[in-house]
N, C-alpha and C positions, 0 to 999 in steps of 0.2 A: 232757594227755587230748588226743588227732585224735578230731575227728569230721569225716565228711559225709555230704550229704543228698544219696539221688538217685531215680531208679525199680528196681526189682528188674527185673533184665532175666531171669539166668536162675539157676534154682538148681538143683543136680546133686546128686544121691543121697548120701547118707554112702558112705564110703569105710577100712574099716578095711586101712590101710596096714603096721603089725602089732600082736602082739598083746594088743598094753599101750596101743595110738593109732590114733586113726580121725581124719580130716574128714572136711569138706564144705565146696565150692569154690562161691561164686555170683560174676553179675553186676549189677554195682548201673552206671550211666550217670549221668553228673552232666557240666549244662554245654550242655543237650540243644536251649538257642535260640542257641546261639552258632555260633560260623561249624565250630569245630570242639569238638563233645562231646567225652566220654570217657567210656570205659569199662574199668572197674572191676575185675579181677578181684581177689577177697577172700577167704578161710575161716572156718573156724571148726572146731572142736577138741574134741574129747574131748564132758563132758558139752552143751557148745554147742551143735554141730549140731543141736539140734531146738529152736530157737531160731526157724527157717527153715519150722516144719511147718504155721504156719499163717497163712505168707504166700505170697501169691499173686503171680506175674509181672507185672510192673506196678503193683504197687502203690508208692507214695513210703514211702520208710523213710530214718531215721540212722541209722548206723550209730557205731560207738566204736570202737574196733581199738587199739593196737601195732604202730608197724612195727617190725618187726625188719628186721637182715644180720649174714651172716654168711661166717666163710673157710671155702673149702675147698681140698686141695688135692692134686692126683692123685698118683699114684703113679711119673709121669712125671717130676712135680714143676713141673705147671703149676698156678696159682694161679686159681679160677674165687670171685665174689662173687654170695651169695643174698638174694635181698629177699624178707621176706612179708608182708605183708599179712593181720594179728590177727584181727577181731573178735568181741568180749568182749559185746556190749549191741547192742540193736536193737530200733529202737523207729518205730510208723508214725509218717510225718509229721503222717498228720492227725489223730493220736490223742497223749494227754497221757503214756497209757499205753503202758510199755514191752511191750514182749515180754517175756513170764515167763521165770526158768529158777531154778531152785534157789538160785546161787552171781550175785552182780551185780560180784562185785571182777574186778577187770580182773587180770591172769596178767602178771605180768611177771618177768622171771628177772633180771631189775637186782636191786639190793641196795636195801633202802630207806635212808635216809640220814637222816641228824639234821636235824635242821629249821635247826638253826642252823650247817647249812652252805647253805644256803643265804637268808644274810641282804644284803637287797643294802643295794648302798654308792652304787650310781650316785646322780648327782646333781637326775636327772629323776625 
């Protein structure tokens, strides 16, 4: 599980990308006190788009997310790579209560592997 805490800087409206797919992008700012603060564009998809409804810009939030990447080949043969940061759970950093959703199970396109494949054979 990947997680980051920051300030909600911008939240956009939900967009219907197709008849069956919708997304909502938002921006969080992290490392605000450092010399190089970072602003990160993330997205919520499908039923998760509503998670931003009750959060205001300027609030501190913790975001659980999946990092995804894909390769695309144009008809001319050019290859491009794309990344997306798909949020699946939001929590106010000042509260222990998560922003509610009917389904807080992380979405992953990777198949679940049996636990025995994750045995730790490192000596430390």
